[in-house]
N, C-alpha and C positions, 0 to 999 in steps of 0.2 A: 157721598163720595163712593167711587168704585172700589173694588177689592184691592186693586193694585195701587190706587191713589194717583194723584196728579204727578207727584215727584217720583214714585216708584215704577211708573208704567214702562220705562225703558229698561228695567232690570232684566237680567237673564238668569237670576239665581233664586227663583221662587222655591219656597218650601213645598213639601208634598201636598199639604192641605191647601195652600194657596193655588198650586197648579191644578188641583182637582176642581176647586171652585171656579177658577178662570176657564177651565175646559168646559165645565157645565154652562157657564155664562155664554161662551162662544157657541156651543151647540144649540142653546136656546135661541140665540140670534139667528143662526143658520136655519133652524126649524121655522122660525117666524117668516123668514124670507122665502122658503120653499113651499110653505103651506098654501099660498094663493095659487101656485102653479102645479100643485101635486098631481092633478089628473093629466096634465101635459107631460109631467115627468114619468108617470106610469105608462102612458102611451108610447113615449120614447123608449122606455125599457123593453116593452113588447116588440117594438120594431127592431131594436138592436139584437134581441135574442133570435128572432127569425133570420136576420141578415147574417149573423155569425154562424148559425146552423147551416145556412146555404153555402157559406164560404168553406166551412170545415168539411163538407161532404166530398170535396174534390178528390183527395187521395183514395177514398173508398170506391169512388166511381172508376178511378184509374185501375185499381186492383181488380174490379169486376170486369173491366174491358180487357185486361191482360189475361186473367185466369179463365174467363168464360167467353169473351168475344173472340180472342185469337183462335182458340181451338174450334169454335163454331165456324169461323171464317175459313179455316182449312177444309171444312166440310161443306163449303159453299153457302153457309148460312151467315149472312152479313147483319141480320137484325140485332143480335145482342151487342155487337160492337157499335153499330150505328145508334142504338138506343142509349148506350152508356155515354157516347160522345154528345148526343143531343141533350141528355139530361145534365151532363157536365156544363154545357154551354148555357142551358136555361138557369141552372142554379147559380152560375156565375153572374148572369144578367140580373137575376132576382136579388142576389146578395149586393151587387153594386147599386142597384136602384134603391134598395132599402137603406143601405148605409148612407147614401146621399140624402134621403129623406130624414134619417136620424140626425145627420150633421146639421141640416137646416133647423130642425126642431130644437136640438140642443143649443144651437146658437141663439135662437129666439128666447129660449128659457133663460140662458145665462145673461143675455142683455137685459131682459126684464128684471132679473134679480139684481143686477148691478145698478140699474137706474133706480130701483127701489132703495138700495143701500146708499147710493150717492145722495139721494134726496134726504134720506133719514139723517145722515151725518151733517149735511148742510143745515137743515132745519133745526136739528137738535143743538148744534153748536151755536147757532144764531140765537136760540132760545135761552141758552145758559146765561147765568148772571155774570156781571162784571168781575166778580171774585174769581171765577174760573179762568176768564181770559187774561186776567192779570197774573195768574200763576202758570198758565199753559202757553208756551211760546208760540208765535205765529208759524214758525218753521215746523213745529210738531203738528199743528193743525193741517198745514199744507201737506205734510207727509201722509197724514191719514187719507186725504183726498186724492193723492197722486200715487206714490209708490205702493202704499198698502192696498188701495183699491186695484191697482194694476196687478199685484200679486194674486188677488182673488180672481180677477178677470182671467189670468193665465190658467188658474186651476179650473175654472168653470168652462173656459173655451177649449182647453186642450187636455189638462190633467185628468179630469173625470172621464172624458172620452177614452183616454188611454187606459185608465183603470178598468172601466166597465167592459170595454171591448177586449182588453187583455185577459181579464178574469174569465169572461165568457168563452173566449177563444181557447184558453187553456183547458177549461172544463169540458167543452165539447170535444176538443182534441183527445183528451184522456178517455172520455166515454166512447168515442169512435174507435180508439185504439184497443180498448178492452173488448169491445164488441167484435173487432176484427181478429185480434190475437191476444188471448189472455196472458200468455207468457211474456210477450213484449210489453204489455201493460204493467206487469209486475216489475219488470226492469225499470220502467219509467217511474213507477211508484217508489222504488228503492232510491232513485236519484233525488226524490223530494227531501230526503233526510239531510244530505249536505246542502241542498238548496235552501232549506228553511234555516239551517245554522248560519249560512252566509248572509241571508236576508236579515235575520235577527241581529247579527253582528253589525251590519250596515245601519240598521234602524236605530240601535242604541247610540252609536257614535255620531250619526248624522243629526240626530234630534237637537243636541246642544249646539252643534256647529251651524245649523240653519237658523236657529234663534239668534246666535251671535251675529250672523251675517245680516239679518234684518235690523238688529240694533245698530250695527256699524253703518248700514245703508241709511237708516233714519238719521243718524248723527251727521252724516255727510250732508244730507238735504237740509237739516236744520242750520248747520253752519253756513252753507251757501246762501240760503234764503235770508238769514239774519244779516249776513255781510252785505248782500245786495240791498236789503231794505234800509240798512243804516249806512249806506255808501257815503253820505255827506259827512257823517262822523268819522268814518274811515279815512276820508280824504283830509278832513280838518286836523286829525291827530296823527296823520302819516302812519296809520296802523297796518299798511299793506304787508310789511315784513312779518309782523306779529301774526296776522291772519294767514300768511303763507305757511308759517311754521305750524300753526294749529291745524289748518286744512291738510297740510302735508302729513301730519301725524295721523289724522283721521283716515286719509287715503291709504296710508301704510297699514293701519289696523284692518281696513276693509280688504286690502290685498292679502294680508296674512290669513285671515279667516277663510277667504275664498281659495287660497292656496291649499289649506287643509281640507276643504271640501273636494277639491280636484284630486288630491292624494287619495281620499277615501274612495272616489269613483275609480281611481287608477287601480285599486285592489278589487273592488266589487265587480266591475265590468269584465275583466279577464277571468275572474272566478266563475262568473256565469257561463262564459264561453267554454271554460275547461269542463265544468260539470255537464254541459250539453254535449260536448264532443265525446266525453267518456260514455255517456248514456247511449249515443248513437253507435259508438264502437261496440258496446256490449250487445245491443240489439242486433247489429249486423253479424257479430260472431256467433251468437246463439242461433239466430235465424238461419245462417248459412248451413250450420250442421243439421238443422231441422229440415231445411229444403233438400239437403242431400239424402236424408232419411225418408223423404216423402211425407213428412208430417206437416209441412207448410208450403203453400204455393208461392211461386216466385213473385206474382203480383201482390200477394198479401205481404211478403217481406218488403217489397218496395214501398207499399203504402205505410207499413209500420215504421220504416226509416223516415219517410216524409213526416209522419205524425210526430215522431220523437224529435226530429229536428225543429219542426214548427212549434212544438210545445214551448221551447225556450225563446222563441223569437220575441214574444211580448214582454219578456222580463226586462229587457233594456228600457223599453218605453215605460214600464211600470216603475222602474228605478227612477226615471226622470219624473214620473208622477209623484214619487215620494219627495223629490226635491221641491216640486211645485206645492205639494201638500204642506210641507214644513213651512215654507215661506208664507203661504196663504193662511195657515193656522196661526202663525205668529202675528200676521197682519189682522186677522179676525179678532184675536185677543185684544189688540190695541184699540181697534174700532169699537168692539163691544164695551171696552173700558170707558171710552168717551160717551157712548150711548147710555151707559149706566149712570153717568153723572146726573145729579139732580140739581135744578136751579136753586141757588142759595136764596133767591127771591122768587118764591113760587106764586103762581096766580091764585087768587082767593077761591075757595071752594064755593062760597055763596057771595058773589060780588055785589057790591052796593053801587047803584048808578048815581052819578052826580052830573046831571045834564048841564047845569049852569053853575060854574064855580065862582064864588066871590073872591077867593084868594087868601083867606085867613089861614096861616100856618102856625102850628103849635107843637113844641117839643115838651113832652110830659115825662119827667124823671127818666130821661133817655141815657142809657149806658151803651157804649159801643167800643168794641175791640176787634182789630183785624186778627190778632192772636190772643188767646186767653190770658197770656201773661203780660200783655201790653195794652192797657186801657187807654183809648184816645179821648173819649168823652165820658167823664165820670158824673153821673147823676145830673144831666144837663136839662135845664128848663128855659124855655123861650117862647114868647108869643109874638107873632108878626101880624098886625092888623091888616085886613084887606086894603089894598091900594097903597100901602106904605113901601117906600124904597129904603132899604137898609144897606149899609156897607160893612163888610167884615174885613178888619185889618188885624195884623199881628205878625209875629215872626214866623218863619218857616217851621212847619210841624206843630203849629198851635191848634190845628183841628179845623181850619176854615173850609178846606176842600172836602174833608170828611162830612162836615155839616151839610154842605151842598149835595154830596152824593146821597146822604140819607134823605134829604128833602126831595130829590129826584127819584128816590127809591131804586138807586143802583145797589144799595145794601139795605138790609133791615137792621134795626137796633138790636143789640144783644139783650136789652131789657128796656121797658118803657114803651112809649108809642110816639109816632110822628103822625099828625093828623092834618087834613085839609078840610076846612069848614066843618070841623068836628068829626069827620070820618077818618078812621085809621087808614093810612095808606095801604096797609096789608089787606084791607077789606074792600078797597076801592077798585072798581072795574078797570082793567088795564087800558081800555080805550079812553076812558074818562081821565085816567091818570096822565097818559101821554098827551092828551089834548089840553089838559089844564096846566101841566108843568113842563117847561122846556128849559134845557140847559145848554148854554153856549160855552164851550171849553177853549182853552188856549190852543189846542191842536188845530182847530178849524179845518177838519178833514173834508176834502172834496172828492167825489166819486167820478169815475170816467163818464163822460157825457158832456153835454153843453152847459153853459152857465145857467140858462133857464131851467134845465133839468135839475141842477143842484139847488137852485132856489126853491123850486116846486116841491122838494122833499118835505118842506114845512107844511104844504097843503097840496097833495097830489092832484086834486081836481081844479087847481087854480087856473084862471084864464091868463093869457099873455098880459092883459092890462093890469091884473092884480100883481103879477110878478114884477112888472115895471114899477108899479106904485110902491111895492116893498123896497125895491132897490133905490128908488128916489128917497125914501124915508130915511135910509141910513147913509145916504151920500155915495152910493155905489154906481148910480146910473151913468155918470159921466165917464168913468173909466171903462165900464162895460161897453158903452157905445163906441169907445175908441179901440176896442179889440177888433181883430180882422173880420169877424162875422157877427159882431155885436153879441146879442144874447144867445145866438146859435153857435158861438165859438166853443170848440171842444177844449175843455180845460186840461186835457192830457192826463197822464198818470199822476195821481195824487195832487192835481192842481199845479203841475209843473209850469204851465204857461202863464200863470199869474203870480204876483209877488205874495209874500207872507201877509202883508197888510191887506192886499186885495182879497186874498182868501178869507181873511177875517171879516171883511165887509160883506162878502157873499154869504158867510155863515150867519151874520147878523140879519141880512135880508131874509134868509131861510127861517130864522126864528121869529121875526116879526110877521112874516106871512102866516105862520102857524097861529098867531094871535092868542097866546096862552094867558091864563089868569095869573100864573106865577112864572116869572122869567128869572133864570139864574145865570149870571155872568161870572164864570170862574177864570179870572185873569184874561178875560176875553179881549181886552184892549192892549195887551202886552206887545202884540206884533204891529201895532199901528204907529205911524210917525205922528209928529205933533199936529200937522194940518188935518190928517185923517181922524185923529183922536178928537179934535175939536168938532169936526163934522158929526162924528158919532155922538158926542156929548150933547150937541144941539138936538140930534134926533132922539136921544134918550129922554131928554127933558120933556119932549112932546109925547112920545110914544109910551113912556112909563107912567104917565100921569094917572091913568085909571087902572093900573094893574100893580100887583105885588111884585117887587123886584128885590133880588139879593145880588149885590155886587161884591165880588172878591177881587181886590186890586192892591198892588203895591204902589201904583202911581196915585198919589193923593189928589191929583187934579181930577181924577175920575170920581173920587169919593165925595167931592164937593157937591155933586148933584143929589146926594142922598138926603132923605129926611132924618135919618138916624144912623149913628155909627156905633158898631159894637167892636170893642177891642178884645181879642182873644189871646190867652196864654195858657198853654198846657190843658186845652180842652175846657177852659172856663172863661166866662165873660168877666173881664176885670174893669171895663169901662163901658158905659151906655149913655148916649146923649146925642144931641144935635151936633153937626160939625162945628158950628160956631161956639157952642158951650164948651166942647172938649178942647178946642184950640185955645180958648180963653183960660183954661185951667192949667194945672201943673202936672197932669198925669202922663201916662204913656203916649197917648195920641198927640198931646201938645209937643212932646219931645220929638216924635216922628215927624210932625208937621214942621217944626223948627229945622230939623235936619234936612228935610226935603227942600225948604226954602233956601237954605244955605247952599244946597247943591246946584241951585239954579243961577246963583250969582257968578 
């Protein structure tokens, strides 16, 4: 787990030690992103130094033209004035050309960094275990890929340019001013004292506000995404008014924190203007007396005033950089927190290949708990021979789905081992594990794309004939052929163009096309109507004949095709036998079966 943790990541009240560790983590991530493009960064820095020097040279050239060129022109010597004008024009063209080159280079660097970071976030979150995704909401994941990456993009595209050019511009301006007139330079130097005090005051107060702004923004996105994702539940339970109140409260929080940010800038920006104007007035006052005494040329005074005024120009942009920086820093902290998460189900260090799996599954002294104080499976033992179809039944919370998740290695046991053909699943090569064990869940999720594309997920290189054969096997071919474009029909968002039962049949076809040694059906027939369920049962009796199958179902009609029934209660098997033997007895399954038969009357 990361330093901040899944639950604490949206906090804004970290301790000093936590903040230091998070900052180090973020800087490490930033360093890893910049390392591949470091030479391009160095080249861009050299270009911006030259371009800034060319831009800042302007007032000094004006001073030369006034103090040297004009007197020479009165003596009919036009060369000094023409030279200063020509050099001014050349430096302007060079500065503009170099800054254009720098802008293009910096844009390419920032886009490369963003692409790298976006890929890292996607690939890493996809690689993380089910445990992470069940704890980390989809809205927060989307926030990492959208608003947080946008904040970093703004910093890279604009903020860093403003900072680098602003610092260089101020530095070169100060150097030229000191070289031109040391007294005016000292006045400028004195103005740095109130400037630093104001900047530090702004920095301290804005840091917390910008972090709060990012948290408030992320909360808004999370609420919006989760409301839209669960819109069916919202409509079903008439939750619009409740969501309106919650979202309204989040919007108000966001408005308040941004209002405080605006107030902060309302003090900072005028403060900058005031300090700049006072500095210019002092330079003008002192310079005027010195011009009158013949200690300073009029052109030099004009240049000193221009330099003093220009020195404060980048401060506004640099203040906006701090805005971008705070937002990007908070975003980078969240992203680095996600990237620091480690899969709860890591790939084996020395994977064992299992090219052809027979399908024998064994649980040896398995203990499992989602939380340390809540054990789901206490010292569980079970052997499922290859080719056997078992049905798991029991009340909600008995541990049936947990057993299936351990078998599919969505989770690893807290203690003990789960093995396939004698190989611990933790040692099995991931490609062999995914090929050997396939799980069909109640959700029956379909991705955007055609029906054929969704079925082919089970076997990406499948031919059209194989896809049709799999659909026929589970009784899905007829309804697919009836769709507007048959197998080429776009299922739309989350399978919205097909019914729940049809989505389930497509997911069955996907699983059967994969042809696993072990097939797990976790409430996989719950969305089917009676005719569709009968079609699937007929297909299951044929297709599961030579493979290991685990069926979790509340419908006891689905259980009838099993070779063996396991009744679970509180993480333990309380009954084990064939369907017929258990029905003939007086145990828990016989009671469930009797209740089920009465419900059909």
